[in-house]
C-alpha positions as CSV (number, residue, x, y, z in Angstrom):
1,X,30.6,-15.6,-52.9
2,X,32.4,-12.3,-52.7
3,X,34.0,-11.9,-49.2
4,X,33.6,-8.2,-49.4
5,X,29.8,-8.4,-49.9
6,X,27.9,-7.8,-46.6
7,X,25.4,-10.4,-45.5
8,X,22.2,-8.4,-44.9
9,X,20.4,-10.9,-42.6
10,X,22.9,-10.7,-39.7
11,X,22.6,-7.0,-38.9
12,X,18.9,-7.3,-38.7
13,X,19.2,-10.2,-36.3
14,X,21.7,-8.3,-34.2
15,X,19.4,-5.3,-34.1
16,X,16.5,-7.5,-33.1
17,X,18.6,-8.9,-30.3
18,X,19.6,-5.5,-29.1
19,X,16.0,-4.3,-29.1
20,X,14.9,-7.5,-27.3
21,X,17.6,-7.0,-24.6
22,X,16.7,-3.4,-24.2
23,X,13.0,-4.2,-23.7
24,X,14.0,-6.8,-21.1
25,X,16.0,-4.3,-19.2
26,X,13.1,-1.8,-19.2
27,X,10.7,-4.5,-17.9
28,X,13.1,-5.4,-15.1
29,X,13.5,-1.7,-14.2
30,X,9.7,-1.1,-14.2
31,X,9.1,-4.2,-12.0
32,X,11.7,-3.0,-9.5
33,X,10.1,0.5,-9.5
34,X,6.7,-1.0,-8.8
35,X,8.1,-3.0,-5.9
36,X,9.8,0.0,-4.4
37,X,6.5,1.9,-4.7
38,X,4.6,-0.8,-2.8
39,X,7.2,-0.9,0.0
40,X,7.1,2.8,0.4
41,X,3.4,2.9,0.6
42,X,3.4,0.2,3.2
43,X,6.0,2.1,5.2
44,X,3.9,5.3,5.0
45,X,0.9,3.5,6.4
46,X,2.9,2.2,9.3
47,X,4.5,5.6,10.0
48,X,1.1,7.3,10.0
49,X,-0.3,4.6,12.4
50,X,2.7,5.1,14.8
51,X,2.4,8.8,14.8
52,X,-1.3,8.7,15.6
53,X,-0.7,6.2,18.4
54,X,2.2,8.3,19.8
55,X,0.0,11.4,19.8
56,X,-2.8,9.5,21.6
57,X,-0.4,8.2,24.2
58,X,1.2,11.6,24.7
59,X,-2.3,13.1,25.2
60,X,-3.0,10.4,27.8
61,X,0.3,11.1,29.6
62,X,-0.1,14.8,29.7
63,X,-3.9,15.3,30.0
64,X,-5.0,12.0,31.6
65,X,-7.3,10.8,28.8
66,X,-7.2,9.3,25.4
67,X,-8.7,11.6,22.7
68,X,-12.2,10.6,21.7
69,X,-11.7,11.3,17.9
70,X,-9.1,12.0,15.2
71,X,-10.3,15.5,15.0
72,X,-8.9,16.2,18.5
73,X,-5.5,14.9,17.5
74,X,-5.5,16.9,14.3
75,X,-6.4,20.1,16.1
76,X,-4.2,19.8,19.2
77,X,-1.3,17.5,18.2
78,X,-0.7,18.5,14.6
79,X,-1.6,15.2,13.0
80,X,-2.1,15.6,9.3
81,X,-2.3,13.2,6.4
82,X,-3.5,12.9,2.9
83,X,-7.2,12.0,3.4
84,X,-7.6,11.0,-0.3
85,X,-4.7,8.5,0.0
86,X,-5.4,7.0,3.5
87,X,-8.4,6.0,5.5
88,X,-8.0,6.1,9.2
89,X,-10.2,4.2,11.6
90,X,-9.9,5.7,15.1
91,X,-12.2,3.9,17.6
92,X,-12.1,5.2,21.2
93,X,-13.7,2.9,23.8
94,X,-13.3,5.2,26.8
95,X,-11.1,8.0,28.1
96,X,-8.8,5.6,29.9
97,X,-8.7,2.8,27.3
98,X,-6.2,2.8,24.4
99,X,-8.1,3.5,21.1
100,X,-8.0,1.0,18.2
101,X,-6.2,2.6,15.3
102,X,-6.2,1.2,11.8
103,X,-4.8,2.8,8.7
104,X,-5.9,1.7,5.2
105,X,-4.5,2.7,1.9
106,X,-7.3,4.1,-0.3
107,X,-6.7,2.3,-3.6
108,X,-9.9,3.5,-5.3
109,X,-9.2,4.9,-8.8
110,X,-10.1,8.4,-9.6
111,X,-13.2,8.8,-11.7
112,X,-15.1,5.9,-10.3
113,X,-18.5,6.5,-8.7
């Protein structure tokens, strides 16, 4: 065997290993990105719920009643949110009782009926 002759099977194996390693790194990166996205969405929901609750409590402290609907908070306290992304359940039981506030992420896919 000629020692100056290149063995053609090793570079292909090495290239395959590089490609496999690169694909593994890409998969790990995408998995981490997905995890960060879920955490961010959860934090946005919690932040929206807290801001709605703070606005309702502020209304009660300054005006003596809890708002009867989200529309009141949107008009008078500047609450705004992406209505396509989040569903807000605001249930008022009376003017002197704290409302029940629930925020849901709207995970429906666009194009579905």
